[in-house]
Biopython code that builds the backbone (N, CA, C, O; Angstrom):
import numpy as np
from Bio.PDB.StructureBuilder import StructureBuilder

atoms = [
    (1, "MET", "N", (-34.113, 27.808, -13.139)),
    (1, "MET", "CA", (-33.866, 27.744, -14.592)),
    (1, "MET", "C", (-35.033, 28.454, -15.161)),
    (1, "MET", "O", (-36.193, 28.607, -14.777)),
    (2, "ASP", "N", (-34.432, 28.798, -16.088)),
    (2, "ASP", "CA", (-35.377, 29.686, -17.188)),
    (2, "ASP", "C", (-36.052, 28.727, -18.000)),
    (2, "ASP", "O", (-35.847, 27.638, -17.465)),
    (3, "PHE", "N", (-36.832, 28.560, -19.133)),
    (3, "PHE", "CA", (-37.638, 28.203, -19.903)),
    (3, "PHE", "C", (-36.898, 27.755, -21.059)),
    (3, "PHE", "O", (-36.937, 26.658, -21.617)),
    (4, "ASP", "N", (-36.025, 29.075, -21.404)),
    (4, "ASP", "CA", (-35.189, 29.169, -22.466)),
    (4, "ASP", "C", (-34.259, 27.746, -22.169)),
    (4, "ASP", "O", (-34.365, 26.738, -22.868)),
    (5, "ASP", "N", (-33.342, 27.865, -21.011)),
    (5, "ASP", "CA", (-32.777, 26.520, -20.935)),
    (5, "ASP", "C", (-33.120, 25.027, -21.323)),
    (5, "ASP", "O", (-32.312, 24.128, -21.556)),
    (6, "PHE", "N", (-34.250, 24.974, -21.338)),
    (6, "PHE", "CA", (-34.879, 23.608, -21.432)),
    (6, "PHE", "C", (-35.278, 23.474, -23.200)),
    (6, "PHE", "O", (-35.682, 22.412, -23.674)),
    (7, "VAL", "N", (-35.115, 24.529, -23.900)),
    (7, "VAL", "CA", (-35.373, 24.563, -25.156)),
    (7, "VAL", "C", (-34.428, 24.474, -26.177)),
    (7, "VAL", "O", (-34.486, 24.421, -27.406)),
    (8, "GLY", "N", (-33.252, 24.471, -25.065)),
    (8, "GLY", "CA", (-31.842, 24.866, -26.278)),
    (8, "GLY", "C", (-31.847, 23.510, -26.774)),
    (8, "GLY", "O", (-32.401, 22.462, -26.444)),
    (9, "PRO", "N", (-30.651, 24.059, -28.118)),
    (9, "PRO", "CA", (-30.354, 22.753, -28.930)),
    (9, "PRO", "C", (-29.984, 21.475, -28.212)),
    (9, "PRO", "O", (-30.542, 20.383, -28.322)),
    (10, "GLU", "N", (-28.590, 21.909, -27.197)),
    (10, "GLU", "CA", (-28.308, 20.649, -26.538)),
    (10, "GLU", "C", (-29.042, 20.291, -25.903)),
    (10, "GLU", "O", (-28.625, 19.193, -25.533)),
    (11, "VAL", "N", (-30.386, 20.563, -25.259)),
    (11, "VAL", "CA", (-31.110, 19.882, -24.632)),
    (11, "VAL", "C", (-32.054, 19.149, -25.365)),
    (11, "VAL", "O", (-32.479, 18.033, -25.063)),
    (12, "ALA", "N", (-32.340, 19.770, -26.268)),
    (12, "ALA", "CA", (-33.005, 18.465, -27.229)),
    (12, "ALA", "C", (-32.772, 17.357, -27.662)),
    (12, "ALA", "O", (-33.569, 16.423, -27.743)),
    (13, "ILE", "N", (-31.256, 17.387, -28.086)),
    (13, "ILE", "CA", (-30.267, 16.579, -28.757)),
    (13, "ILE", "C", (-30.012, 15.455, -27.239)),
    (13, "ILE", "O", (-30.123, 14.238, -27.091)),
    (14, "ALA", "N", (-29.748, 16.241, -26.591)),
    (14, "ALA", "CA", (-29.798, 15.049, -25.172)),
    (14, "ALA", "C", (-30.935, 14.441, -25.060)),
    (14, "ALA", "O", (-31.002, 13.241, -25.327)),
    (15, "SER", "N", (-31.997, 15.126, -24.662)),
    (15, "SER", "CA", (-33.346, 13.860, -24.625)),
    (15, "SER", "C", (-33.951, 13.430, -25.849)),
    (15, "SER", "O", (-34.996, 12.778, -25.840)),
    (16, "ALA", "N", (-33.377, 13.745, -26.869)),
    (16, "ALA", "CA", (-33.693, 12.944, -28.141)),
    (16, "ALA", "C", (-32.947, 11.370, -28.137)),
    (16, "ALA", "O", (-33.430, 10.337, -28.601)),
    (17, "VAL", "N", (-31.659, 11.543, -27.481)),
    (17, "VAL", "CA", (-30.785, 10.462, -27.151)),
    (17, "VAL", "C", (-31.212, 9.688, -26.436)),
    (17, "VAL", "O", (-31.387, 8.499, -26.703)),
    (18, "THR", "N", (-31.468, 10.275, -25.330)),
    (18, "THR", "CA", (-32.201, 9.371, -24.280)),
    (18, "THR", "C", (-33.345, 8.866, -24.257)),
    (18, "THR", "O", (-33.536, 7.898, -23.522)),
    (19, "ALA", "N", (-34.517, 9.446, -25.139)),
    (19, "ALA", "CA", (-35.880, 9.038, -25.444)),
    (19, "ALA", "C", (-35.193, 7.610, -26.463)),
    (19, "ALA", "O", (-35.625, 6.502, -26.143)),
    (20, "ALA", "N", (-34.495, 7.652, -27.261)),
    (20, "ALA", "CA", (-33.998, 6.561, -28.449)),
    (20, "ALA", "C", (-33.354, 5.496, -27.520)),
    (20, "ALA", "O", (-33.650, 4.315, -27.701)),
    (21, "ILE", "N", (-32.560, 5.819, -26.617)),
    (21, "ILE", "CA", (-31.814, 4.715, -25.751)),
    (21, "ILE", "C", (-32.727, 4.165, -25.076)),
    (21, "ILE", "O", (-32.711, 2.967, -25.356)),
    (22, "LEU", "N", (-33.675, 4.438, -24.189)),
    (22, "LEU", "CA", (-34.539, 4.115, -23.630)),
    (22, "LEU", "C", (-35.633, 3.458, -24.063)),
    (22, "LEU", "O", (-36.077, 2.495, -23.437)),
    (23, "SER", "N", (-36.146, 3.879, -25.108)),
    (23, "SER", "CA", (-37.456, 3.160, -25.923)),
    (23, "SER", "C", (-37.165, 1.765, -26.691)),
    (23, "SER", "O", (-36.430, 1.728, -27.678)),
    (24, "PRO", "N", (-37.610, 0.967, -26.319)),
    (24, "PRO", "CA", (-37.511, -0.508, -27.055)),
    (24, "PRO", "C", (-37.741, -0.383, -28.588)),
    (24, "PRO", "O", (-36.897, -0.701, -29.426)),
    (25, "ARG", "N", (-39.091, 0.161, -28.888)),
    (25, "ARG", "CA", (-39.245, 0.298, -30.421)),
    (25, "ARG", "C", (-38.449, 0.928, -31.092)),
    (25, "ARG", "O", (-38.307, 0.591, -32.268)),
    (26, "VAL", "N", (-37.707, 2.001, -30.575)),
    (26, "VAL", "CA", (-36.753, 3.193, -31.105)),
    (26, "VAL", "C", (-35.442, 1.874, -31.553)),
    (26, "VAL", "O", (-35.007, 1.507, -32.644)),
    (27, "ARG", "N", (-35.166, 1.491, -30.265)),
    (27, "ARG", "CA", (-33.749, 0.535, -30.188)),
    (27, "ARG", "C", (-33.935, -0.784, -31.200)),
    (27, "ARG", "O", (-32.904, -1.319, -31.610)),
    (28, "GLY", "N", (-35.124, -1.270, -31.574)),
    (28, "GLY", "CA", (-35.689, -1.816, -32.402)),
    (28, "GLY", "C", (-35.337, -1.743, -33.997)),
    (28, "GLY", "O", (-34.909, -2.532, -34.838)),
    (29, "VAL", "N", (-35.692, -0.560, -33.967)),
    (29, "VAL", "CA", (-35.476, 0.089, -35.358)),
    (29, "VAL", "C", (-34.090, 0.463, -35.949)),
    (29, "VAL", "O", (-33.699, 0.508, -37.115)),
    (30, "LEU", "N", (-33.561, 0.681, -34.935)),
    (30, "LEU", "CA", (-32.020, 1.155, -35.106)),
    (30, "LEU", "C", (-30.991, -0.113, -35.104)),
    (30, "LEU", "O", (-29.859, -0.119, -35.588)),
    (31, "ARG", "N", (-31.616, -1.114, -34.487)),
    (31, "ARG", "CA", (-30.723, -2.337, -34.546)),
    (31, "ARG", "C", (-31.080, -3.286, -35.794)),
    (31, "ARG", "O", (-30.343, -4.223, -36.098)),
    (32, "ARG", "N", (-32.310, -2.970, -36.526)),
    (32, "ARG", "CA", (-32.832, -3.511, -37.435)),
    (32, "ARG", "C", (-32.046, -2.768, -38.498)),
    (32, "ARG", "O", (-31.489, -3.331, -39.440)),
    (33, "GLY", "N", (-32.042, -1.359, -38.259)),
    (33, "GLY", "CA", (-31.691, -0.439, -39.394)),
    (33, "GLY", "C", (-29.913, -0.883, -39.505)),
    (33, "GLY", "O", (-29.427, -0.615, -40.604)),
    (34, "ALA", "N", (-29.168, -1.374, -38.712)),
    (34, "ALA", "CA", (-27.762, -1.904, -38.223)),
    (34, "ALA", "C", (-27.641, -3.298, -38.965)),
    (34, "ALA", "O", (-26.552, -3.609, -39.447)),
    (35, "VAL", "N", (-28.679, -4.106, -39.066)),
    (35, "VAL", "CA", (-28.435, -5.367, -39.537)),
    (35, "VAL", "C", (-28.624, -5.086, -41.394)),
    (35, "VAL", "O", (-28.148, -5.672, -42.366)),
    (36, "TYR", "N", (-29.240, -4.303, -41.297)),
    (36, "TYR", "CA", (-29.912, -4.180, -42.848)),
    (36, "TYR", "C", (-28.532, -3.561, -43.591)),
    (36, "TYR", "O", (-28.236, -3.893, -44.739)),
    (37, "GLY", "N", (-27.595, -2.472, -42.673)),
    (37, "GLY", "CA", (-27.001, -1.811, -43.218)),
    (37, "GLY", "C", (-25.384, -2.672, -43.401)),
    (37, "GLY", "O", (-24.430, -2.448, -44.146)),
    (38, "VAL", "N", (-25.603, -3.594, -42.472)),
    (38, "VAL", "CA", (-24.227, -4.480, -42.460)),
    (38, "VAL", "C", (-24.716, -5.621, -43.917)),
    (38, "VAL", "O", (-23.980, -5.781, -44.891)),
    (39, "ALA", "N", (-25.595, -6.056, -43.810)),
    (39, "ALA", "CA", (-25.889, -6.853, -44.761)),
    (39, "ALA", "C", (-25.885, -6.031, -46.611)),
    (39, "ALA", "O", (-25.530, -6.589, -47.649)),
    (40, "GLY", "N", (-26.345, -4.769, -46.464)),
    (40, "GLY", "CA", (-26.273, -4.385, -47.581)),
    (40, "GLY", "C", (-24.850, -4.353, -48.350)),
    (40, "GLY", "O", (-24.584, -4.572, -49.532)),
    (41, "ALA", "N", (-23.821, -3.911, -46.966)),
    (41, "ALA", "CA", (-22.622, -3.548, -47.439)),
    (41, "ALA", "C", (-22.158, -4.759, -47.600)),
    (41, "ALA", "O", (-21.342, -4.836, -48.518)),
    (42, "LEU", "N", (-22.379, -5.729, -47.047)),
    (42, "LEU", "CA", (-21.314, -7.073, -47.504)),
    (42, "LEU", "C", (-21.787, -7.496, -48.819)),
    (42, "LEU", "O", (-21.035, -7.825, -49.737)),
    (43, "ILE", "N", (-23.031, -7.477, -48.874)),
    (43, "ILE", "CA", (-23.434, -7.723, -50.529)),
    (43, "ILE", "C", (-22.781, -7.013, -51.649)),
    (43, "ILE", "O", (-22.255, -7.666, -52.551)),
    (44, "ALA", "N", (-22.776, -5.599, -51.657)),
    (44, "ALA", "CA", (-21.968, -4.639, -51.911)),
    (44, "ALA", "C", (-21.119, -5.019, -52.509)),
    (44, "ALA", "O", (-21.119, -5.303, -53.707)),
    (45, "GLY", "N", (-19.833, -5.112, -51.377)),
    (45, "GLY", "CA", (-18.778, -5.774, -51.187)),
    (45, "GLY", "C", (-18.699, -7.418, -51.928)),
    (45, "GLY", "O", (-17.792, -7.782, -52.676)),
    (46, "ASP", "N", (-19.566, -8.037, -51.616)),
    (46, "ASP", "CA", (-19.452, -9.577, -53.034)),
    (46, "ASP", "C", (-19.444, -8.952, -54.286)),
    (46, "ASP", "O", (-18.423, -9.015, -54.970)),
    (47, "ALA", "N", (-20.561, -8.284, -54.734)),
    (47, "ALA", "CA", (-20.452, -7.689, -56.051)),
    (47, "ALA", "C", (-19.471, -7.018, -56.424)),
    (47, "ALA", "O", (-19.374, -7.236, -57.631)),
    (48, "LEU", "N", (-18.620, -6.276, -56.084)),
    (48, "LEU", "CA", (-17.939, -5.234, -56.449)),
    (48, "LEU", "C", (-16.600, -6.722, -56.787)),
    (48, "LEU", "O", (-15.954, -6.909, -57.818)),
    (49, "SER", "N", (-16.582, -7.537, -55.489)),
    (49, "SER", "CA", (-15.166, -8.527, -55.613)),
    (49, "SER", "C", (-15.847, -9.642, -57.024)),
    (49, "SER", "O", (-15.022, -10.144, -57.786)),
    (50, "THR", "N", (-16.850, -9.830, -57.163)),
    (50, "THR", "CA", (-17.061, -10.522, -58.299)),
    (50, "THR", "C", (-16.779, -9.976, -59.702)),
    (50, "THR", "O", (-16.284, -10.588, -60.648)),
    (51, "ALA", "N", (-17.162, -8.795, -59.654)),
    (51, "ALA", "CA", (-17.319, -7.571, -60.824)),
    (51, "ALA", "C", (-15.629, -7.872, -61.086)),
    (51, "ALA", "O", (-15.188, -8.148, -62.202)),
    (52, "ALA", "N", (-14.980, -7.792, -60.147)),
    (52, "ALA", "CA", (-13.643, -7.349, -60.235)),
    (52, "ALA", "C", (-12.939, -8.680, -60.545)),
    (52, "ALA", "O", (-11.872, -8.469, -61.123)),
    (53, "ARG", "N", (-13.203, -10.018, -60.339)),
    (53, "ARG", "CA", (-12.901, -11.063, -60.813)),
    (53, "ARG", "C", (-13.072, -11.454, -62.015)),
    (53, "ARG", "O", (-12.109, -11.656, -62.753)),
    (54, "GLY", "N", (-14.344, -11.624, -62.408)),
    (54, "GLY", "CA", (-14.719, -11.009, -63.578)),
    (54, "GLY", "C", (-13.909, -10.077, -64.680)),
    (54, "GLY", "O", (-13.605, -10.552, -65.774)),
    (55, "VAL", "N", (-13.568, -8.656, -64.300)),
    (55, "VAL", "CA", (-12.948, -8.020, -65.251)),
    (55, "VAL", "C", (-11.367, -8.728, -65.355)),
    (55, "VAL", "O", (-10.657, -8.562, -66.346)),
    (56, "GLY", "N", (-10.985, -9.472, -64.263)),
    (56, "GLY", "CA", (-9.748, -10.101, -64.311)),
    (56, "GLY", "C", (-9.585, -11.164, -65.401)),
    (56, "GLY", "O", (-8.696, -11.226, -66.251)),
    (57, "ARG", "N", (-10.676, -12.031, -65.196)),
    (57, "ARG", "CA", (-10.722, -13.284, -66.065)),
    (57, "ARG", "C", (-10.667, -12.503, -67.779)),
    (57, "ARG", "O", (-9.742, -12.655, -68.576)),
    (58, "GLY", "N", (-11.727, -11.804, -67.975)),
    (58, "GLY", "CA", (-11.731, -10.955, -68.855)),
    (58, "GLY", "C", (-10.318, -10.596, -69.614)),
    (58, "GLY", "O", (-9.987, -11.024, -70.720)),
    (59, "THR", "N", (-9.539, -9.687, -68.746)),
    (59, "THR", "CA", (-8.260, -9.445, -69.298)),
    (59, "THR", "C", (-7.240, -10.269, -69.662)),
    (59, "THR", "O", (-6.432, -10.140, -70.583)),
    (60, "GLN", "N", (-7.385, -11.340, -68.647)),
    (60, "GLN", "CA", (-6.294, -12.483, -68.867)),
    (60, "GLN", "C", (-6.695, -13.267, -70.282)),
    (60, "GLN", "O", (-5.896, -13.618, -71.149)),
    (61, "GLN", "N", (-7.971, -13.428, -70.289)),
    (61, "GLN", "CA", (-8.300, -14.134, -71.910)),
    (61, "GLN", "C", (-8.138, -13.147, -73.224)),
    (61, "GLN", "O", (-8.046, -13.616, -74.359)),
    (62, "ALA", "N", (-8.119, -12.038, -73.008)),
    (62, "ALA", "CA", (-7.780, -11.107, -73.899)),
    (62, "ALA", "C", (-6.338, -10.992, -74.003)),
    (62, "ALA", "O", (-5.895, -10.674, -75.107)),
    (63, "ALA", "N", (-5.684, -11.154, -73.235)),
    (63, "ALA", "CA", (-4.442, -11.184, -73.048)),
    (63, "ALA", "C", (-3.742, -12.231, -73.865)),
    (63, "ALA", "O", (-2.951, -11.946, -74.764)),
    (64, "SER", "N", (-4.138, -13.736, -73.436)),
    (64, "SER", "CA", (-3.750, -15.016, -74.220)),
    (64, "SER", "C", (-4.478, -15.148, -75.443)),
    (64, "SER", "O", (-3.994, -15.760, -76.396)),
    (65, "THR", "N", (-5.858, -14.500, -75.493)),
    (65, "THR", "CA", (-6.165, -14.196, -77.191)),
    (65, "THR", "C", (-5.016, -14.040, -77.914)),
    (65, "THR", "O", (-4.349, -14.781, -78.637)),
    (66, "THR", "N", (-4.893, -12.232, -77.339)),
    (66, "THR", "CA", (-3.909, -11.754, -78.163)),
    (66, "THR", "C", (-2.731, -12.281, -78.300)),
    (66, "THR", "O", (-2.296, -12.249, -79.451)),
    (67, "GLY", "N", (-2.100, -12.732, -77.545)),
    (67, "GLY", "CA", (-0.736, -13.578, -77.777)),
    (67, "GLY", "C", (-0.827, -14.481, -78.902)),
    (67, "GLY", "O", (-0.295, -14.377, -80.007)),
    (68, "GLY", "N", (-1.577, -15.372, -78.451)),
    (68, "GLY", "CA", (-2.292, -16.219, -79.633)),
    (68, "GLY", "C", (-2.159, -15.589, -81.142)),
    (68, "GLY", "O", (-1.582, -16.016, -82.142)),
    (69, "VAL", "N", (-2.866, -14.493, -80.921)),
    (69, "VAL", "CA", (-3.109, -14.076, -82.305)),
    (69, "VAL", "C", (-1.624, -13.294, -82.931)),
    (69, "VAL", "O", (-1.404, -13.150, -84.134)),
    (70, "VAL", "N", (-0.764, -12.876, -81.902)),
    (70, "VAL", "CA", (0.153, -12.574, -82.451)),
    (70, "VAL", "C", (1.643, -13.445, -82.865)),
    (70, "VAL", "O", (2.506, -13.115, -83.679)),
    (71, "ARG", "N", (1.574, -14.703, -81.954)),
    (71, "ARG", "CA", (2.423, -15.689, -82.328)),
    (71, "ARG", "C", (1.986, -16.650, -83.728)),
    (71, "ARG", "O", (2.750, -17.299, -84.441)),
    (72, "GLY", "N", (0.563, -16.505, -83.842)),
    (72, "GLY", "CA", (-0.279, -17.214, -85.148)),
    (72, "GLY", "C", (0.609, -15.959, -86.295)),
    (72, "GLY", "O", (1.305, -16.150, -87.292)),
    (73, "ALA", "N", (0.244, -14.866, -85.690)),
    (73, "ALA", "CA", (0.884, -13.850, -87.218)),
    (73, "ALA", "C", (2.681, -13.975, -87.317)),
    (73, "ALA", "O", (3.254, -13.587, -88.335)),
    (74, "ALA", "N", (3.352, -14.482, -86.292)),
    (74, "ALA", "CA", (4.574, -14.569, -86.352)),
    (74, "ALA", "C", (4.985, -15.861, -87.304)),
    (74, "ALA", "O", (5.778, -15.953, -88.240)),
    (75, "ASP", "N", (4.056, -16.876, -86.627)),
    (75, "ASP", "CA", (4.229, -18.448, -87.372)),
    (75, "ASP", "C", (3.885, -17.933, -89.083)),
    (75, "ASP", "O", (4.705, -17.975, -90.000)),
    (76, "SER", "N", (2.811, -17.576, -89.157)),
    (76, "SER", "CA", (2.493, -17.570, -90.772)),
    (76, "SER", "C", (3.587, -16.519, -91.306)),
    (76, "SER", "O", (4.109, -16.692, -92.407)),
    (77, "ALA", "N", (3.953, -15.295, -90.393)),
    (77, "ALA", "CA", (4.944, -14.629, -91.537)),
    (77, "ALA", "C", (6.178, -15.451, -91.677)),
    (77, "ALA", "O", (6.698, -15.563, -92.786)),
    (78, "GLY", "N", (6.549, -15.880, -90.904)),
    (78, "GLY", "CA", (8.050, -17.326, -90.848)),
    (78, "GLY", "C", (7.741, -18.147, -91.765)),
    (78, "GLY", "O", (8.575, -18.573, -92.563)),
    (79, "GLY", "N", (6.419, -18.500, -91.773)),
    (79, "GLY", "CA", (6.002, -19.730, -93.161)),
    (79, "GLY", "C", (5.864, -18.997, -94.340)),
    (79, "GLY", "O", (6.097, -19.577, -95.401)),
    (80, "VAL", "N", (5.505, -17.752, -94.343)),
    (80, "VAL", "CA", (5.502, -17.132, -95.778)),
    (80, "VAL", "C", (6.888, -16.674, -96.449)),
    (80, "VAL", "O", (7.127, -16.561, -97.651)),
    (81, "ALA", "N", (7.885, -16.400, -95.168)),
    (81, "ALA", "CA", (9.454, -15.809, -95.544)),
    (81, "ALA", "C", (10.005, -17.287, -96.328)),
    (81, "ALA", "O", (10.441, -17.175, -97.474)),
    (82, "ARG", "N", (9.978, -18.353, -95.819)),
    (82, "ARG", "CA", (10.239, -19.889, -96.053)),
    (82, "ARG", "C", (9.669, -20.083, -97.472)),
    (82, "ARG", "O", (10.354, -20.300, -98.472)),
    (83, "SER", "N", (8.356, -19.979, -97.433)),
    (83, "SER", "CA", (8.120, -20.567, -98.829)),
    (83, "SER", "C", (8.433, -19.708, -100.115)),
    (83, "SER", "O", (8.308, -20.164, -101.252)),
    (84, "ALA", "N", (8.866, -18.372, -99.824)),
    (84, "ALA", "CA", (9.392, -17.361, -100.618)),
    (84, "ALA", "C", (10.803, -17.864, -101.030)),
    (84, "ALA", "O", (11.050, -18.052, -102.221)),
    (85, "ALA", "N", (11.933, -18.132, -99.860)),
    (85, "ALA", "CA", (12.861, -18.454, -99.723)),
    (85, "ALA", "C", (13.388, -19.707, -100.928)),
    (85, "ALA", "O", (14.242, -19.785, -101.812)),
    (86, "GLU", "N", (12.091, -20.761, -100.229)),
    (86, "GLU", "CA", (12.269, -22.035, -101.005)),
    (86, "GLU", "C", (11.954, -21.788, -102.447)),
    (86, "GLU", "O", (12.708, -22.311, -103.267)),
    (87, "ARG", "N", (11.080, -21.163, -102.820)),
    (87, "ARG", "CA", (10.476, -20.742, -104.399)),
    (87, "ARG", "C", (11.863, -20.089, -105.071)),
    (87, "ARG", "O", (12.287, -20.398, -106.184)),
    (88, "ALA", "N", (12.499, -19.095, -104.142)),
    (88, "ALA", "CA", (13.743, -18.546, -104.907)),
    (88, "ALA", "C", (14.659, -19.628, -104.916)),
    (88, "ALA", "O", (15.111, -19.947, -106.016)),
    (89, "ARG", "N", (15.122, -20.425, -103.642)),
    (89, "ARG", "CA", (16.106, -21.278, -104.314)),
    (89, "ARG", "C", (15.556, -21.965, -105.724)),
    (89, "ARG", "O", (16.140, -21.623, -106.752)),
    (90, "GLY", "N", (14.353, -23.012, -105.837)),
    (90, "GLY", "CA", (13.516, -23.221, -106.661)),
    (90, "GLY", "C", (13.844, -22.587, -107.904)),
    (90, "GLY", "O", (14.218, -23.241, -108.877)),
    (91, "ALA", "N", (13.688, -20.994, -107.915)),
    (91, "ALA", "CA", (13.784, -20.758, -109.163)),
    (91, "ALA", "C", (15.291, -20.820, -109.925)),
    (91, "ALA", "O", (15.587, -21.347, -110.998)),
    (92, "ALA", "N", (16.137, -20.072, -108.954)),
    (92, "ALA", "CA", (17.186, -20.229, -108.650)),
    (92, "ALA", "C", (17.976, -21.478, -109.773)),
    (92, "ALA", "O", (18.528, -21.319, -110.862)),
    (93, "GLY", "N", (17.754, -22.616, -109.019)),
    (93, "GLY", "CA", (18.000, -23.805, -109.397)),
    (93, "GLY", "C", (17.738, -24.117, -110.994)),
    (93, "GLY", "O", (18.562, -24.284, -111.893)),
    (94, "SER", "N", (16.540, -24.132, -111.022)),
    (94, "SER", "CA", (15.985, -24.228, -112.244)),
    (94, "SER", "C", (16.292, -23.012, -113.461)),
    (94, "SER", "O", (15.922, -23.100, -114.632)),
    (95, "VAL", "N", (16.752, -22.328, -113.101)),
    (95, "VAL", "CA", (17.540, -21.352, -114.224)),
    (95, "VAL", "C", (19.172, -21.580, -114.368)),
    (95, "VAL", "O", (19.755, -21.211, -115.387)),
    (96, "ARG", "N", (19.681, -22.049, -113.557)),
    (96, "ARG", "CA", (21.051, -22.770, -113.442)),
    (96, "ARG", "C", (20.857, -24.410, -113.878)),
    (96, "ARG", "O", (21.925, -25.002, -114.035)),
    (97, "SER", "N", (19.862, -25.052, -114.049)),
    (97, "SER", "CA", (19.684, -25.885, -115.068)),
    (97, "SER", "C", (19.497, -25.930, -116.133)),
    (97, "SER", "O", (20.019, -26.797, -116.834)),
    (98, "ALA", "N", (18.694, -25.017, -116.602)),
    (98, "ALA", "CA", (18.848, -24.509, -117.790)),
    (98, "ALA", "C", (20.079, -23.734, -118.217)),
    (98, "ALA", "O", (20.410, -23.984, -119.376)),
    (99, "GLY", "N", (20.679, -23.046, -117.717)),
    (99, "GLY", "CA", (22.029, -22.757, -118.374)),
    (99, "GLY", "C", (22.905, -23.789, -118.569)),
    (99, "GLY", "O", (23.720, -23.772, -119.493)),
    (100, "SER", "N", (22.807, -24.744, -117.736)),
    (100, "SER", "CA", (23.660, -25.760, -117.968)),
    (100, "SER", "C", (23.274, -26.643, -119.188)),
    (100, "SER", "O", (24.218, -27.255, -119.688)),
    (101, "GLU", "N", (22.173, -26.799, -119.698)),
    (101, "GLU", "CA", (21.353, -27.591, -120.649)),
    (101, "GLU", "C", (21.787, -27.096, -122.205)),
    (101, "GLU", "O", (21.741, -27.728, -123.261)),
    (102, "SER", "N", (22.305, -25.473, -121.880)),
    (102, "SER", "CA", (22.424, -24.977, -123.418)),
    (102, "SER", "C", (23.958, -25.151, -123.771)),
    (102, "SER", "O", (24.371, -24.852, -124.892)),
]
sb = StructureBuilder()
sb.init_structure("model")
sb.init_model(0)
sb.init_chain("A")
sb.init_seg("    ")
for serial, (resi, resn, name, xyz) in enumerate(atoms, 1):
    if name == "N":
        sb.init_residue(resn, " ", resi, " ")
    sb.init_atom(name, np.array(xyz, "f"), 0.0, 1.0, " ", f" {name:<3s}", serial, name[0])
structure = sb.get_structure()
């Protein structure tokens, strides 16, 4: 075997992987990194779900508030129409009574 066979990229990768697998220090670092990575993913997922829940609640509250405003506006419009109709009836009645007095 030539020296070039030992310094090829495949050999370098294989020897680095073998050293990592056999070295207790490297295995500890990899294990710790995996644990921190999984913990970070769980924290990020929790933050995203909390944010999504908050957006859902905010949307629901906005919809109920908007619905209340629309209902209130409709009730007000109906009340205005009723009072206008009552005033019109009252004015027509007073015109009739004024016409019958003459």
